[in-house]
DOKOL-232074 format. One line per field, with one value per residue: chain; residue number from 1; z negated, y, x of N, C-alpha, C in turn. Coordinates in Angstrom, 2 decimals. Example, Ala and Ser with C-alpha at 12.3 -4.5 7.8 and 13.67 -1.06 7.14 Angstrom:
<nodes>
cadena	(A,A) .
num	(1,2) .
n.pz	(-7.80,-7.08) .
n.py	(-5.69,-2.25) .
n.px	(13.19,12.85) .
ca.pz	(-7.80,-7.14) .
ca.py	(-4.50,-1.06) .
ca.px	(12.30,13.67) .
c.pz	(-7.80,-7.87) .
c.py	(-3.30,0.03) .
c.px	(13.20,12.90) .
</nodes>
This chain:
<nodes>
cadena	(A,A,A,A,A,A,A,A,A,A,A,A,A,A,A,A,A,A,A,A,A,A,A,A,A,A,A,A,A,A,A,A,A,A,A,A,A,A,A,A,A,A,A,A,A,A,A,A,A,A,A,A,A,A,A,A,A,A,A,A,A,A,A,A,A,A,A,A,A,A,A,A,A,A,A,A,A,A,A,A,A,A,A,A,A,A,A,A,A,A,A,A,A,A,A,A,A,A,A,A,A,A,A,A,A,A,A,A,A,A,A,A,A,A,A,A,A,A,A,A,A,A,A,A,A,A,A,A,A,A,A,A,A,A,A,A,A,A,A,A,A,A,A,A,A,A,A,A,A,A,A,A,A,A,A,A,A,A,A,A,A,A,A,A,A,A,A,A,A,A,A,A,A,A,A,A,A,A,A,A,A,A,A,A,A,A,A,A,A,A,A,A,A,A,A,A,A,A,A,A,A,A,A,A,A,A,A,A,A,A,A,A,A,A,A,A,A,A,A,A,A,A,A,A,A,A,A,A,A,A,A,A,A,A,A,A,A,A,A,A,A,A,A,A,A,A,A,A,A,A,A,A,A,A,A,A,A,A,A,A,A,A,A,A,A,A,A,A,A,A,A,A,A,A,A,A,A,A,A,A,A,A,A,A,A,A,A,A,A,A,A,A,A,A) .
num	(1,2,3,4,5,6,7,8,9,10,11,12,13,14,15,16,17,18,19,20,21,22,23,24,25,26,27,28,29,30,31,32,33,34,35,36,37,38,39,40,41,42,43,44,45,46,47,48,49,50,51,52,53,54,55,56,57,58,59,60,61,62,63,64,65,66,67,68,69,70,71,72,73,74,75,76,77,78,79,80,81,82,83,84,85,86,87,88,89,90,91,92,93,94,95,96,97,98,99,100,101,102,103,104,105,106,107,108,109,110,111,112,113,114,115,116,117,118,119,120,121,122,123,124,125,126,127,128,129,130,131,132,133,134,135,136,137,138,139,140,141,142,143,144,145,146,147,148,149,150,151,152,153,154,155,156,157,158,159,160,161,162,163,164,165,166,167,168,169,170,171,172,173,174,175,176,177,178,179,180,181,182,183,184,185,186,187,188,189,190,191,192,193,194,195,196,197,198,199,200,201,202,203,204,205,206,207,208,209,210,211,212,213,214,215,216,217,218,219,220,221,222,223,224,225,226,227,228,229,230,231,232,233,234,235,236,237,238,239,240,241,242,243,244,245,246,247,248,249,250,251,252,253,254,255,256,257,258,259,260,261,262,263,264,265,266,267,268,269,270,271,272,273,274,275,276,277,278,279,280,281,282,283,284,285,286,287,288,289,290,291,292,293,294) .
n.pz	(-125.28,-122.95,-119.67,-117.61,-114.44,-112.61,-109.58,-107.39,-104.87,-103.28,-102.28,-102.29,-105.26,-107.97,-111.25,-111.35,-112.32,-115.00,-115.83,-115.55,-117.31,-119.73,-120.10,-120.34,-122.64,-124.53,-124.67,-126.07,-124.69,-123.42,-121.19,-119.17,-116.79,-113.93,-110.73,-108.09,-105.20,-103.20,-100.24,-98.17,-95.53,-94.83,-96.87,-98.89,-101.95,-103.86,-106.34,-108.74,-111.73,-114.47,-117.49,-121.03,-123.58,-126.76,-128.51,-127.76,-126.00,-123.56,-120.02,-118.56,-120.15,-120.11,-117.38,-117.04,-118.59,-117.06,-114.79,-114.52,-114.15,-111.76,-110.03,-110.19,-108.82,-106.37,-105.96,-104.54,-106.21,-108.31,-110.90,-112.28,-113.72,-114.55,-115.09,-113.61,-110.79,-107.31,-104.91,-102.08,-98.62,-96.39,-93.01,-90.27,-87.38,-85.37,-86.08,-88.88,-90.81,-92.36,-93.79,-95.26,-96.84,-98.34,-99.74,-101.30,-102.89,-104.20,-105.59,-107.50,-109.03,-108.20,-106.46,-106.81,-106.52,-105.90,-103.98,-102.10,-99.91,-96.85,-93.48,-90.19,-86.63,-85.72,-86.56,-87.69,-90.24,-92.19,-94.06,-95.57,-96.82,-98.22,-99.97,-101.74,-103.20,-102.15,-100.43,-97.01,-93.83,-90.62,-87.86,-84.73,-81.97,-79.09,-75.97,-75.42,-77.84,-79.70,-81.21,-82.89,-84.21,-85.66,-87.30,-88.90,-90.15,-91.64,-93.31,-94.94,-96.19,-97.58,-99.22,-100.88,-102.18,-101.41,-101.34,-99.61,-96.40,-95.02,-92.25,-91.39,-89.16,-87.38,-84.37,-82.88,-81.49,-83.38,-83.39,-82.67,-84.34,-86.60,-87.50,-88.23,-90.22,-92.19,-92.79,-93.89,-95.38,-94.18,-93.55,-91.41,-89.78,-87.70,-85.22,-84.97,-82.42,-80.79,-79.25,-77.36,-76.51,-75.21,-74.90,-74.06,-75.82,-77.35,-78.82,-77.15,-75.07,-76.41,-77.01,-74.43,-73.79,-75.48,-78.15,-81.34,-83.77,-85.39,-86.52,-88.66,-89.04,-91.26,-91.41,-91.72,-90.17,-87.31,-84.78,-82.71,-81.25,-83.12,-84.04,-86.44,-89.70,-91.19,-93.68,-94.70,-93.74,-92.33,-91.42,-89.79,-89.03,-85.91,-83.70,-80.63,-80.60,-81.44,-80.87,-78.95,-80.51,-83.06,-83.40,-83.57,-85.96,-87.88,-87.52,-88.39,-91.13,-91.92,-91.25,-93.05,-95.60,-95.42,-95.07,-97.51,-99.31,-98.52,-99.21,-101.98,-102.65,-101.87,-103.44,-105.98,-105.92,-104.86,-102.42,-100.29,-97.94,-95.55,-93.34,-90.24,-91.38,-94.29,-97.86,-99.98,-103.10,-104.99,-106.90,-110.36,-112.41,-114.97,-114.58,-112.76,-113.12,-114.15,-112.03,-109.98,-110.83,-110.78) .
n.py	(102.10,99.67,99.15,96.49,94.75,92.21,90.52,88.41,85.95,83.31,79.99,79.59,78.49,76.77,78.12,79.86,82.57,82.13,80.66,82.52,84.59,83.17,82.44,84.98,85.91,84.07,84.90,87.20,89.40,92.17,92.64,95.39,96.24,94.78,93.37,91.50,89.34,87.07,85.62,84.29,83.55,83.06,81.48,82.40,83.75,86.71,88.77,91.36,92.33,94.45,94.82,95.02,94.37,93.28,92.05,92.67,91.03,90.13,90.90,89.01,86.72,86.33,85.90,83.53,81.77,81.81,80.42,77.57,77.84,79.28,77.40,75.36,76.41,77.03,79.65,82.79,85.18,88.07,89.95,93.21,96.12,98.82,101.29,101.54,103.11,102.70,102.36,104.34,104.93,107.57,108.19,110.40,112.44,115.08,116.23,117.71,117.72,115.57,114.74,117.13,117.21,114.83,115.30,117.47,116.34,114.41,116.06,117.39,115.31,113.78,111.70,108.44,107.42,106.80,108.68,107.73,108.39,110.31,109.72,110.74,111.17,113.55,116.87,118.67,118.80,118.75,120.75,121.24,118.74,118.33,120.48,119.48,117.85,115.30,112.66,113.09,111.61,111.74,109.95,109.52,108.18,106.31,104.64,103.14,102.91,101.77,99.22,99.59,101.93,101.09,99.27,101.00,102.33,100.22,99.75,102.02,101.61,99.20,99.90,101.83,100.40,100.42,99.61,100.08,101.42,104.45,105.69,108.76,110.20,109.33,109.12,106.90,103.64,100.76,97.89,94.45,92.73,94.30,94.92,92.39,91.69,93.55,93.02,93.85,95.88,98.33,101.31,103.08,106.06,107.22,108.96,108.37,108.10,106.31,103.15,104.81,107.35,107.57,108.29,111.52,114.53,113.77,115.00,117.07,115.56,114.41,116.67,117.47,115.43,115.89,114.88,114.08,113.34,113.28,111.68,109.66,106.88,104.68,102.13,98.87,98.19,96.25,93.99,94.38,97.23,99.83,98.23,96.95,95.55,97.40,99.93,102.36,104.81,107.80,110.42,113.54,115.84,117.49,120.23,121.53,124.15,124.45,124.70,123.11,123.57,123.79,121.16,119.90,121.03,120.18,117.45,117.03,117.56,115.45,113.24,113.56,113.29,110.71,109.09,109.56,108.42,105.76,105.09,105.45,103.34,101.09,101.41,101.06,98.43,97.54,96.58,93.86,91.59,89.99,87.93,89.37,91.53,93.65,93.43,95.83,96.98,99.26,102.16,101.99,103.57,104.03,104.09,106.09,108.82,108.63,107.27,109.08,110.99,109.59) .
n.px	(106.57,107.42,106.12,105.34,105.22,103.65,103.66,101.89,101.59,99.98,98.82,95.25,93.70,92.08,92.12,94.31,94.30,93.66,95.90,97.97,97.12,97.08,99.80,101.02,99.72,100.66,103.27,103.05,102.09,100.18,97.63,97.14,96.15,94.67,94.49,93.02,92.73,91.08,91.56,89.37,89.47,92.16,92.98,94.61,95.82,96.05,97.58,98.00,99.40,99.58,101.33,102.08,104.52,104.06,105.74,108.25,109.55,111.95,112.06,113.40,113.15,110.37,110.01,111.45,109.92,107.69,108.26,107.52,104.72,104.63,105.78,103.90,101.67,102.74,103.80,104.77,106.43,107.08,108.67,108.53,109.98,108.15,109.20,111.45,112.63,112.08,114.66,115.26,115.87,115.62,114.80,115.10,114.36,113.93,111.53,110.41,108.34,107.32,109.60,110.17,107.86,108.08,110.48,109.71,107.64,109.16,110.96,109.33,108.57,106.44,106.66,107.35,110.12,113.64,115.54,118.10,119.61,119.60,119.19,119.96,119.68,120.42,121.69,119.97,118.67,120.58,121.51,119.18,118.80,121.23,121.09,119.29,120.81,121.22,122.76,123.65,123.59,124.71,124.02,124.46,122.58,122.80,122.07,124.27,125.71,124.05,124.00,126.28,125.53,123.27,124.50,125.99,123.88,122.74,124.86,124.85,122.38,122.87,125.08,123.97,122.11,119.47,116.02,114.01,113.31,112.32,110.75,110.56,109.24,111.27,112.74,113.65,113.79,113.94,116.07,115.18,116.58,117.23,114.68,113.77,115.62,115.04,112.43,109.20,110.19,110.50,108.93,106.79,105.51,102.91,100.94,97.43,96.55,97.77,97.06,95.89,96.71,99.50,103.05,104.46,103.44,100.97,98.94,98.13,97.09,94.95,93.46,92.73,91.01,88.97,88.67,87.17,88.08,91.19,94.18,96.33,98.58,100.16,102.53,104.07,107.20,107.70,109.00,107.25,106.35,104.98,102.90,102.84,101.85,99.24,99.33,98.27,95.84,94.36,92.04,91.11,88.57,88.02,87.15,85.65,86.37,88.93,92.49,95.20,97.46,96.33,95.54,98.02,99.05,97.14,97.43,100.06,99.83,98.14,99.73,101.89,100.67,99.53,101.80,103.12,101.28,101.37,104.01,103.85,102.07,103.58,105.90,104.87,104.30,101.88,101.17,100.63,101.81,99.83,99.74,99.14,98.08,97.54,97.16,96.05,96.10,94.15,95.20,94.78,92.23,93.22,95.97,96.35,97.12,99.78,100.91,100.66,102.47,104.75) .
ca.pz	(-124.92,-121.52,-118.91,-116.57,-113.38,-111.97,-108.31,-107.06,-103.64,-103.25,-101.75,-103.17,-106.12,-109.20,-112.48,-111.24,-113.22,-116.36,-116.13,-115.71,-118.53,-120.87,-120.28,-120.84,-124.02,-125.35,-124.81,-126.81,-123.75,-123.31,-119.83,-119.15,-115.50,-113.11,-109.46,-107.39,-103.97,-102.65,-98.83,-97.81,-94.16,-94.74,-97.99,-99.68,-103.15,-104.19,-107.65,-109.35,-113.15,-115.30,-118.87,-122.01,-124.50,-128.16,-129.26,-127.27,-125.20,-122.37,-118.75,-118.16,-120.89,-119.59,-116.04,-117.20,-119.08,-116.01,-113.67,-114.30,-113.61,-110.35,-109.30,-110.16,-107.82,-105.17,-105.90,-104.31,-107.27,-108.76,-112.06,-112.11,-114.79,-113.88,-115.32,-112.65,-109.52,-106.12,-104.14,-100.73,-97.61,-95.44,-91.70,-89.60,-86.19,-85.30,-86.66,-90.29,-91.75,-93.32,-94.65,-96.19,-97.79,-99.24,-100.62,-102.29,-103.85,-105.00,-106.48,-108.60,-109.77,-107.74,-105.63,-107.77,-105.89,-105.97,-102.61,-102.19,-98.73,-95.66,-92.24,-89.00,-85.42,-85.42,-87.72,-88.00,-91.64,-93.11,-95.14,-96.41,-97.62,-99.13,-101.01,-102.73,-103.79,-101.60,-99.34,-95.64,-92.88,-89.22,-87.06,-83.38,-81.34,-77.63,-75.49,-75.43,-79.18,-80.60,-82.21,-83.85,-85.02,-86.60,-88.30,-89.83,-90.94,-92.61,-94.30,-95.91,-96.95,-98.50,-100.21,-101.84,-102.85,-101.05,-101.17,-98.62,-95.42,-94.60,-90.99,-91.50,-87.78,-86.78,-83.00,-82.22,-81.65,-84.05,-82.72,-83.26,-85.41,-87.79,-87.97,-88.90,-91.43,-93.19,-92.69,-95.06,-96.13,-93.38,-93.37,-90.36,-89.67,-86.34,-85.00,-84.70,-81.02,-80.15,-77.94,-76.41,-75.99,-75.27,-74.22,-74.58,-76.14,-77.60,-79.29,-75.97,-74.37,-77.20,-76.81,-73.08,-73.77,-76.36,-79.29,-82.49,-84.95,-85.23,-87.76,-88.73,-89.54,-91.80,-91.29,-91.76,-88.84,-86.78,-83.44,-81.82,-81.49,-83.68,-84.24,-87.70,-90.66,-91.60,-95.11,-95.03,-92.62,-92.66,-90.28,-90.03,-87.93,-85.13,-82.84,-79.34,-80.77,-81.87,-79.80,-79.12,-81.65,-84.27,-83.49,-84.04,-87.37,-88.68,-87.42,-89.24,-92.52,-92.16,-91.21,-94.28,-96.75,-95.23,-95.33,-98.95,-99.98,-98.21,-100.03,-103.34,-102.81,-101.78,-104.59,-107.16,-105.68,-104.65,-101.05,-100.04,-96.55,-95.38,-91.90,-89.49,-92.15,-95.66,-98.98,-100.71,-104.29,-105.35,-108.20,-111.35,-113.07,-116.14,-114.18,-111.63,-113.44,-114.23,-110.70,-109.20,-111.28,-110.72) .
ca.py	(100.70,99.47,98.48,95.63,94.40,90.90,90.36,86.99,85.52,81.85,79.38,79.64,77.31,77.04,78.21,80.73,83.71,81.61,80.27,83.75,85.26,82.35,82.56,86.31,85.97,83.28,85.68,88.43,90.50,92.71,93.06,96.72,96.43,93.58,93.36,90.23,89.15,85.72,85.71,83.03,83.20,82.55,80.60,82.98,84.48,87.80,89.34,92.29,92.47,95.31,94.38,95.46,93.31,93.69,91.40,93.11,89.98,90.66,90.50,87.78,85.61,86.11,85.32,82.15,81.02,81.79,79.59,76.38,78.26,79.61,76.15,74.61,76.97,77.37,81.11,83.79,86.12,88.94,90.80,94.53,97.11,99.97,102.49,101.54,103.67,102.02,103.13,104.54,105.71,108.22,108.45,111.47,113.01,116.54,116.69,117.68,117.93,114.46,114.84,118.23,116.83,113.81,115.92,118.28,115.44,113.81,117.06,117.72,114.10,113.17,110.54,107.57,106.72,107.40,108.85,107.53,108.98,110.65,109.45,111.35,111.14,114.96,117.62,119.74,118.87,118.52,121.73,120.99,117.53,118.57,121.40,118.67,116.97,113.96,112.43,113.16,110.90,111.92,108.79,109.64,106.92,106.28,103.28,102.43,102.66,101.39,98.21,100.17,102.88,100.35,98.70,102.09,102.55,99.13,99.92,103.00,100.95,98.21,100.55,102.57,99.49,100.80,98.53,100.49,102.45,105.21,106.41,110.00,110.68,108.96,108.88,105.87,102.31,99.87,96.61,93.30,92.18,95.14,94.75,91.09,91.71,94.40,92.74,94.24,96.91,99.55,101.92,104.09,106.89,107.71,109.46,107.26,108.08,105.11,103.27,105.56,108.50,107.24,109.18,112.87,115.42,113.04,115.90,117.77,114.60,114.28,117.93,117.47,114.45,116.35,113.99,114.70,112.95,112.97,111.06,109.08,105.51,104.26,100.68,98.23,98.09,94.92,94.04,94.89,98.67,100.46,97.26,96.24,95.57,98.76,100.17,103.51,105.62,108.87,111.22,114.85,116.18,118.68,120.66,122.10,125.52,124.46,124.65,122.04,123.92,123.42,119.70,119.56,121.41,119.27,116.13,116.98,117.46,114.09,112.33,113.69,112.73,109.27,108.47,109.62,107.44,104.42,104.89,105.27,102.00,100.13,101.58,100.53,97.00,97.32,96.14,92.47,91.16,88.90,87.71,90.62,92.57,93.84,93.61,96.99,97.20,100.68,102.54,101.91,104.85,104.17,104.37,107.04,110.03,108.28,106.87,110.30,111.71,108.72) .
ca.px	(106.44,107.62,105.07,105.88,104.28,103.82,102.95,101.76,100.92,100.06,97.60,94.09,93.51,91.35,92.90,95.48,94.16,93.72,97.27,98.76,96.69,97.49,101.25,101.32,99.24,101.59,104.49,102.76,101.88,98.84,97.33,96.52,95.49,94.77,93.75,93.20,91.95,91.12,91.22,88.74,89.83,93.53,93.25,95.69,95.41,96.98,97.27,98.96,99.08,100.42,101.22,103.07,104.94,103.98,106.82,109.55,110.17,112.59,111.48,114.08,112.55,109.02,110.15,111.88,108.77,106.66,108.71,106.69,103.42,104.87,106.01,102.63,100.75,103.50,103.70,105.80,106.11,108.17,108.43,109.13,109.87,107.53,109.99,112.55,112.20,112.57,115.63,114.73,116.59,114.72,115.37,114.36,114.98,113.84,110.28,110.76,107.24,107.23,110.77,109.95,106.81,108.61,111.46,108.98,106.99,110.23,111.55,108.43,108.27,105.20,106.97,108.04,111.24,114.96,116.02,119.55,120.27,118.81,119.93,119.37,120.49,120.72,122.18,119.02,118.22,121.69,121.53,118.01,119.02,122.35,120.60,118.56,121.82,121.03,123.72,123.13,124.42,124.32,124.45,123.90,122.22,122.65,121.86,125.55,126.25,122.96,124.38,127.20,124.78,122.45,125.42,126.27,122.66,122.62,125.93,124.35,121.32,123.46,125.94,123.14,121.18,118.10,115.06,113.02,113.63,111.14,110.93,109.78,109.32,112.55,112.29,114.44,113.23,114.87,116.26,114.47,117.41,117.08,113.30,113.67,116.44,114.38,110.99,108.43,110.92,110.60,107.62,106.79,104.30,102.65,99.59,96.51,96.12,98.29,97.72,95.07,97.43,100.92,103.98,104.70,102.33,99.72,97.88,97.63,96.24,93.72,92.71,92.16,89.93,87.91,88.46,86.52,88.84,92.61,94.60,97.67,98.66,101.44,102.56,105.39,107.81,108.01,109.57,106.20,106.36,103.79,101.83,103.06,100.73,98.87,99.27,97.43,95.36,93.42,91.63,90.54,87.66,88.33,86.04,85.99,86.83,90.32,93.49,96.20,98.31,95.60,95.61,99.37,99.16,96.33,98.02,101.25,99.38,97.64,100.88,102.67,99.94,99.37,103.09,103.38,100.42,101.89,105.21,103.34,101.52,104.67,106.80,104.19,104.10,100.45,100.96,101.00,101.67,98.86,99.75,99.29,97.40,98.03,96.25,96.53,95.30,94.10,95.71,93.72,91.95,94.10,97.34,96.38,97.91,101.19,101.36,100.81,103.65,105.91) .
c.pz	(-123.41,-120.90,-117.77,-115.56,-112.82,-110.69,-107.90,-105.71,-103.54,-102.57,-102.77,-103.97,-107.36,-110.38,-112.45,-112.27,-114.67,-116.76,-116.37,-117.03,-119.78,-121.15,-120.86,-122.30,-124.95,-125.59,-125.52,-125.92,-123.71,-121.89,-119.85,-117.82,-114.67,-111.86,-108.77,-106.17,-103.47,-101.21,-98.37,-96.40,-94.07,-95.85,-98.85,-100.83,-103.49,-105.53,-108.08,-110.78,-113.81,-116.76,-119.73,-122.92,-125.92,-128.98,-128.83,-126.47,-123.92,-121.11,-118.26,-118.87,-120.34,-118.23,-116.12,-117.67,-118.01,-114.89,-113.47,-113.73,-112.12,-109.51,-109.14,-109.05,-106.53,-104.92,-105.34,-105.30,-107.61,-109.99,-111.85,-113.40,-114.14,-114.13,-114.33,-111.29,-108.36,-105.36,-102.66,-99.88,-96.64,-94.13,-90.94,-88.34,-86.21,-85.73,-88.17,-91.28,-92.77,-94.28,-95.69,-97.26,-98.80,-100.22,-101.69,-103.34,-104.78,-106.03,-107.68,-109.39,-109.35,-106.82,-106.45,-107.15,-106.18,-104.54,-102.63,-101.02,-97.70,-94.46,-91.08,-87.81,-84.92,-86.70,-88.25,-89.50,-92.65,-94.30,-96.10,-97.35,-98.65,-100.26,-102.07,-103.42,-103.40,-100.48,-97.98,-94.70,-91.47,-88.42,-85.69,-82.77,-79.84,-77.22,-75.61,-76.84,-80.18,-81.62,-83.29,-84.78,-86.06,-87.67,-89.34,-90.74,-92.02,-93.67,-95.37,-96.81,-98.00,-99.58,-101.25,-102.59,-102.53,-100.80,-100.06,-97.69,-95.00,-93.32,-90.99,-90.18,-87.23,-85.39,-82.23,-82.49,-82.27,-83.32,-83.41,-84.45,-86.70,-88.38,-88.73,-90.20,-92.55,-93.17,-94.00,-95.89,-95.30,-93.16,-92.36,-90.42,-88.20,-86.25,-84.58,-83.27,-80.29,-80.29,-76.92,-75.75,-76.16,-74.62,-74.87,-74.85,-76.40,-78.06,-78.13,-75.17,-75.09,-77.03,-75.46,-72.94,-74.73,-77.55,-80.46,-83.80,-84.57,-86.56,-87.69,-89.35,-90.06,-91.86,-91.48,-90.33,-88.51,-85.39,-82.41,-82.15,-81.95,-83.87,-85.52,-88.63,-91.24,-93.11,-95.44,-93.77,-93.14,-91.39,-90.74,-88.81,-87.25,-84.23,-81.54,-79.47,-81.16,-80.71,-79.97,-80.29,-82.98,-84.49,-84.06,-85.53,-88.27,-88.68,-88.31,-90.71,-92.84,-92.17,-92.52,-95.46,-96.63,-95.53,-96.82,-99.70,-99.73,-99.05,-101.49,-103.55,-102.79,-103.02,-105.88,-106.97,-105.56,-103.25,-100.88,-98.55,-96.49,-93.89,-91.17,-90.20,-93.50,-96.63,-99.80,-101.90,-104.63,-106.69,-109.19,-111.95,-114.24,-115.73,-113.13,-111.92,-113.48,-112.86,-109.84,-109.55,-111.30,-112.07) .
c.py	(100.55,98.75,97.73,95.28,93.02,90.89,88.90,86.83,84.01,81.28,79.45,78.34,77.73,77.14,79.15,81.87,83.25,81.26,81.49,84.43,84.50,82.50,83.92,86.47,85.22,84.03,87.02,89.63,90.89,93.21,94.39,97.01,95.17,93.72,92.04,90.17,87.74,85.79,84.36,82.59,82.55,81.55,81.07,83.80,85.51,88.41,90.28,92.53,93.41,94.90,95.00,94.29,93.83,93.13,91.86,92.05,90.57,90.14,89.19,86.57,85.28,85.44,83.85,81.26,80.87,80.82,78.32,76.70,78.55,78.35,75.37,75.09,77.39,78.88,81.75,84.90,86.97,89.71,92.12,95.34,98.38,101.28,102.62,102.02,102.92,102.93,103.14,105.33,106.27,108.47,109.43,111.89,114.52,117.10,116.56,117.74,116.82,114.48,115.93,117.86,115.82,114.40,116.77,117.39,114.79,114.81,117.38,116.47,113.41,111.97,109.61,106.74,107.46,107.47,108.80,108.15,109.36,110.45,110.10,111.15,112.55,115.67,118.63,119.90,118.61,119.47,121.51,119.82,117.76,119.50,120.69,117.68,115.51,113.78,112.42,112.47,111.15,110.76,108.90,108.27,107.13,104.83,102.46,102.05,102.15,100.31,98.77,101.15,102.17,99.68,99.75,102.36,101.48,99.21,100.92,102.36,100.01,98.87,101.31,101.67,99.78,99.57,98.82,101.54,103.12,105.96,107.62,110.76,110.52,108.43,107.96,104.51,101.40,98.52,95.52,92.75,92.98,94.99,93.44,91.07,92.48,94.19,93.06,95.33,98.14,100.06,103.05,104.90,107.28,108.19,108.31,107.21,106.85,103.97,104.11,106.71,108.27,108.34,110.54,113.61,114.69,113.96,116.70,116.84,114.44,115.51,117.91,116.46,114.81,115.45,114.77,114.36,112.76,112.41,110.51,107.70,105.26,102.74,100.16,98.07,96.63,95.09,94.52,96.36,99.17,99.50,96.46,96.36,96.96,98.86,101.25,104.26,106.75,109.66,112.61,115.21,117.47,119.01,121.25,123.49,125.60,124.21,123.43,122.30,123.58,121.91,119.27,119.85,120.47,117.87,115.98,116.83,116.04,113.09,112.36,113.03,111.22,108.55,108.45,108.59,106.02,104.11,104.67,103.83,100.96,100.20,101.05,99.07,96.66,96.79,94.71,92.17,89.94,88.61,89.01,91.79,92.76,93.80,94.76,97.23,98.69,100.93,102.54,103.29,105.10,104.62,105.46,108.24,109.72,107.90,108.11,111.02,110.83,108.06) .
c.px	(106.55,106.42,105.72,104.79,104.65,103.01,103.01,101.06,101.09,98.82,96.47,93.96,92.73,92.33,94.10,95.42,94.29,95.15,98.16,98.42,97.16,98.98,101.61,100.88,100.18,102.89,104.25,102.56,100.41,98.60,96.59,95.82,95.70,93.91,94.03,92.31,92.17,90.64,90.67,89.11,91.21,93.85,94.40,95.12,96.49,96.57,98.40,98.51,100.07,100.23,102.32,103.40,104.94,105.14,108.20,110.28,110.75,111.91,112.12,113.46,111.17,109.08,110.55,110.72,107.70,107.00,107.87,105.30,103.56,105.04,104.71,101.71,101.45,103.47,104.97,105.51,107.33,107.72,109.16,108.96,109.34,108.26,111.15,112.05,112.85,113.53,115.23,115.72,115.56,115.47,114.49,115.10,114.81,112.49,110.40,109.62,107.13,108.41,110.59,108.93,107.34,109.62,110.76,108.33,108.03,110.78,110.66,108.02,107.00,105.42,107.85,109.16,112.54,115.49,117.54,120.31,119.22,119.70,119.21,120.28,120.79,121.15,121.17,118.75,119.33,121.64,120.36,118.26,120.12,121.94,119.77,119.50,121.62,122.05,123.03,124.11,123.87,124.90,123.78,123.64,122.08,122.41,123.14,126.01,125.21,123.35,125.30,126.47,123.93,123.31,125.79,125.06,122.53,123.71,125.50,123.28,121.91,124.31,125.14,122.18,119.73,117.24,114.05,113.62,112.33,111.49,110.00,109.87,110.73,112.24,113.22,113.79,114.28,114.93,115.45,115.25,117.24,115.69,113.14,114.45,115.75,112.87,110.26,109.08,111.23,109.18,107.73,105.49,104.13,101.21,98.69,96.03,96.67,97.29,96.96,95.82,98.93,101.75,104.05,103.39,101.01,98.59,97.29,96.70,94.90,92.84,92.02,91.02,88.79,87.63,87.86,87.22,90.30,93.09,96.00,97.59,100.07,101.45,103.98,105.90,108.09,108.63,108.55,105.97,105.00,102.62,102.00,101.87,100.49,98.75,98.25,97.04,94.48,93.13,91.18,89.70,88.11,87.15,86.58,86.60,88.31,91.26,94.40,97.14,97.66,95.66,96.96,99.51,98.39,96.93,99.25,100.86,98.92,98.80,101.65,101.96,99.78,100.68,103.39,102.54,100.89,103.12,104.82,102.90,102.64,105.57,106.20,103.78,102.61,100.13,101.48,100.81,100.76,98.73,100.02,98.62,98.09,96.86,96.83,95.60,95.31,94.75,94.56,93.45,92.87,95.49,97.46,97.27,99.39,101.73,101.55,102.10,104.90,106.21) .
</nodes>
């Protein structure tokens, strides 16, 4: 039996949950998981519903029947077949730990996406990517050719039908135009030292300041560098007895896991933009195992 997902964002109003549940029941659907959040500060309501259809009603029919409900509550909404994997393009430069981690998770079925291409501004990981039977595109970027390079990147995205770009330590700043065109569809990873430790060797700077926690942040990309809405974060404790090299190793592990969790949440339609923040619904206990395995 297929499982479908409905995501909803709209102004807060009385009766939203009842209207959604009633429509799905009328269509012979069974709700298997539901999460909701009413933001009292912004007056916005968010909901994610997983459901099955006992009658075999098509998603198109259910969506058509739902249209009057959506119009009544001024909803931004979408229906998804949870068996359909999101198409993703990964971009990387010369730090390969996140790319390696994502390829491994994808290969064993633990990352619920379809990697349609890997783009890099260097050739370092061509063999690794090709060995996974994934198309590799080397698109060098300079100050002079940046518009042309981004046009090539967008051509790959559009030709592969990718719904998401993942910056797996891609060390180039994207233009405002690209950020706006792909708003809410580019995920980045960086160390949580920003903005405290900017520039080169952030882990060395952190070591010299004697920090006790290091970590990573995954967020949507906006025109404001490294200030987009945060999806996922994590930290690991360090001590005075550890070296800058230890900081780097631990930091890479955290970056890889945080990025993977952010992609999981986005691919399962659990992330909602809420102004400069996000609403991220947790994976349900019922769906945790299947979500982990894609």
